N, C-alpha and C positions, 0 to 999 in steps of 0.2 A: 354135271360138270365133273372133271377128273381131279387127280391129285394136284396139290398146290405147287406151282413153279417156285424155284429158288435159284439163287446164283446170279449169273450175268444175263440180264434180260435187255434185249435191244428194243428200244422204242422205234420200230421200223419206219423209215420213210416210205411214202406211197408214190410210185411213179404215176404220171398222168399223161393222157394223150393230148392232142392239139385242142380238143374241146374241154379239157380240164376234168375229164372223167378218169377214174382209176384204171390204170393199164394193168390188167390182171396177169397176163403172161409174165411181164417183167417183175411184177410183185412176187409171184410164186417162185421164180428163179432166185430172186434176192433172199427170200425167206429161207429157202433151202441152203443157200450159201452161208447165211448167218448161222444156221444150226449146225452146219458142217465145219465151221471155222471158229468155234469158241463160245458161242452163245448157248446157254442152258435153255433159254426160252425167249419168246418174242411177245412184245406188247403191240398188238395190231390196232390201227385206227386210234392212235393217241394224238397228242399235239404235234409231234414231229411228223406223224402220218397225215397231217392236215385234215383231220376228220371233220372239223367244223365247216369245212368247205364243201362237204358232200351231203346230199340229201339222204333220207332214210333208205330209199330203194338202192341207192348207190352203195351205202354201207352194208346193206344186206347182201348185195351182189359180191362185195369183197369177202364177207364172212363165208358165203356159200362156196366161193371159189377156193378159199383156203381149206374149207372142210372137205371139198370134193377133190382136192389136188394131191391127196396122199400124204399130206403133212401131218405130223403127230400133234393132235389138238391138245393133248395133255401138256404140251410145251407152249401153249398160246393163251394169253389173256387178251381180251378185246375191249376197247372203249365203247361204252354204250350210253353214257350220260349226256343228255342234251337238255335244252331248256324246257321242252314240253314233256310232262310226265307220261302221257300216252306213248310218245315216241320212245322214251327211255324204257318203258315197259316192253314195248314191241321188240326193241333191239336186245334187251336183256333176256327175254323169253327165247329169242332166236339163238342167242349165245348158248343158253342152256340146252336147247333142243338139238343144236348142231354138235355139241360136245366139247365146247371150249372149256378150258380149265378155270376161267374166272372172268367176271365182268368188272371193268374199271369204270367207276361212276363219279362224274363230276358233281359238285353241288349244283342246285338250281341257281344259275348265275346271272340272270338279268336284273333282278331286283336287288338294290343295295341293302346293307344292314339286315340281312336275314337273321331272325332270332334263333337261338338254339332250339327252342321248341318247334319252330318251323322246319329246321333241318331234320330233326328226329322224326317228325310227322311225315316228311317227304320220303325218307328211306323206309319207314314203316309201311307206307302206302305202296311204295314200289315192291317191297317183298310180298305184301298181301296180294297184289295184282299178278305178279309174276307166277307165284304159286307153283314152284317147281322144287321137289325135294332135294335136288342136288345143286341148288343155287349157291353160288360162291361170289360174294361181292368184295371188291377192293375199292376203298375210297380214294379219290384222286384229289390231292391237295396241291393246288397251283394258284394261290391267291393273287399273285402278281398279274395273272391273266383274268381270273374270274372275279376278283375283288370280293369273293366269298370264300372264307376258309372252312376247313373242317376243324373246329376247335377241339382241344384235347377232351374237354368235358363232354362234347357231343360224341366223340369216338367211344368214350367209356360208356355213356348211356346206351349207345346203339349196340355195343358188344353185350352189355347186360341183357338187353331185350332180345337180340337176335342170335346170340351164341355163335357157333362156328359158321353160321351163314355169312357173318361178317369176318372175312378171312384175313384182311390186311389193309395196307394203306401205302400209296405212293406219295412221297414228299418231293414235289418239284419246286419248292420254295428255296431250296439250298440251305435250309435251316436245320443243321444237325442237332442243335439243342432240342428243337421240337421233335425231330424224329427219334432221338434217344429217349425223350420223355414218353412218347407214345409206346415205344417198345418196352419201356420199364413198367408202365402202369397197366398195360393190357397183356395178360399172359397168353402164350401160344398164339401170337399175332404177328403176321409177316409184314414188317416195315421195310420199304425199299426207298432209300435215298436216290437222287437222280444223277449222282456223279460217281465215276469210277474211283475217285479219291477216297470214298467211304469204304472201299472193299478191303483196304489194308488192315483195318481193325473191326471188320464187320461183325464177326462172331462175338467179340468182347462187347461191342455196342448193342448187341441184340438184333442186328439187322439180318434180313433174309437174303440179302444180295443188293443189287442196284438195278434200277430201270433207267437206262440212259440213252439219249439221242445219239451221243457220239459212239456208243457201242456198235453202231452201224460201221464204224471205221476202226475201232480199237479192240474188237472182240478178243483176238488172241492174247493181247496183253492183259485185258481185263480178266480173262479166265485164269491166267497165271496169278494175278493179284488175288483173286478169290480163292483159288485152290491151294495156294502156297502162302497163306497168311502167316506172318511171323517169321518168315525166312528172308534171306537176302534177295533171293530170286523174286519173291513176292513183292518186296519193297521196291526193287528196280522196276518191276512191271507196273506198279502203282504210279511211279514217277513218269514212266513212258506214256501211259494212258492219260495221265493228268496233263502232261506237256502237249500231247496231241489235241486234247480237249481245249486247252487254252488257245491253240492256234485257230481252231474252229470258232471259238467264242469271240474272236476279233472281228467276226462278220455276222450278219443276220443268220441265226442258227439253221433254220430249215434250208435256206438257199445254199449255205455253206456245205451242209451234209450232202445235199443233192449234187453240188458241183464236184465234190470229192468222189461220189459214186459214179458220176458221169465219166470221170477220168479212170476210175478203177475198171469199169466195164467197157471203156472205149465206146461210149454210147451217149451222144449228146442229148437224146430224149430224156435221160435221167435228170438233166439240169432244169427241166421245166417245173415251175411251182404254180400253185393255184392262186388266182386273184383273190385279194388285192396284193399278195406278195409279189416280189420281183426277183428274178434270178440274178446271180452275181454278174457283174461286168466280166468280159473276157479277161481283162487285165487282173481283176481281183481273183477270179477263179484260177488263173494260171499261177499267180503268186501263192495262193493257198495250197494248191496241189504240189507245187515245188517245195514249200516249207514242210508239208506233211511227209513228202517222200524223203527229204533230207533227215528229218527227225526220226522217222521210222528206221532208216538205215543206220543211224548212229548207235554205237554200243550202249 
């Protein structure tokens, strides 16, 4: 795997066809647009990308399409963590072999109350089986979905055991105190909160940027927030991105992001979500798109 991504990272949505399979041409066009319009990198096949709705072969097809599509893989991390260890190994090996910059790994999330020793043993075994010299793992902390966190003590133990192979962590819990603590106690470790609001003080907090679902929509403002930290322009961009994020958060997140993208691309196929999720109603989608447009146009 390649150099570590930093800055504004979009947790890209995944367009799907009528059979709920990934729509690869639309996805590639969207990824190019994100990289051309403010994103430093892309998180492929994450929660916003509805990755848990796809089988292993579908996920591999997405990864291969991006790798073969002329996109800069040094600017992509990809979600590879699933419940079955064998599948996580296979996906992570593929990420390495194809040249992605990092593998974003969920904790094993079916069994409740997983002990710290079990989490450490799981990642140890993953690294042993993947057995690639350029392996670069990012832990994905989203306990509101998985019910299994990556406790700080586990992160510290894994870093001591794995060294630079454990490159960073994405915090999707919205817990900035947790994210700041991880950044503080683990040196040279890339911590990414999930909100653009964290970008205004990212360097001081020790963050490597953010990995955000709403960066699908806010990327130009998020980039100014990141690159102009400590300036009036940066502060204004943080507020604009946060305001847009708040409008999206008034709806189911994935459906809202996709409704906004359907309007952006004038392509209703983008509004389709995987089961069991449901797309926004026409009324809700129209109201969201109008609110986003008005807020984007405001000074």
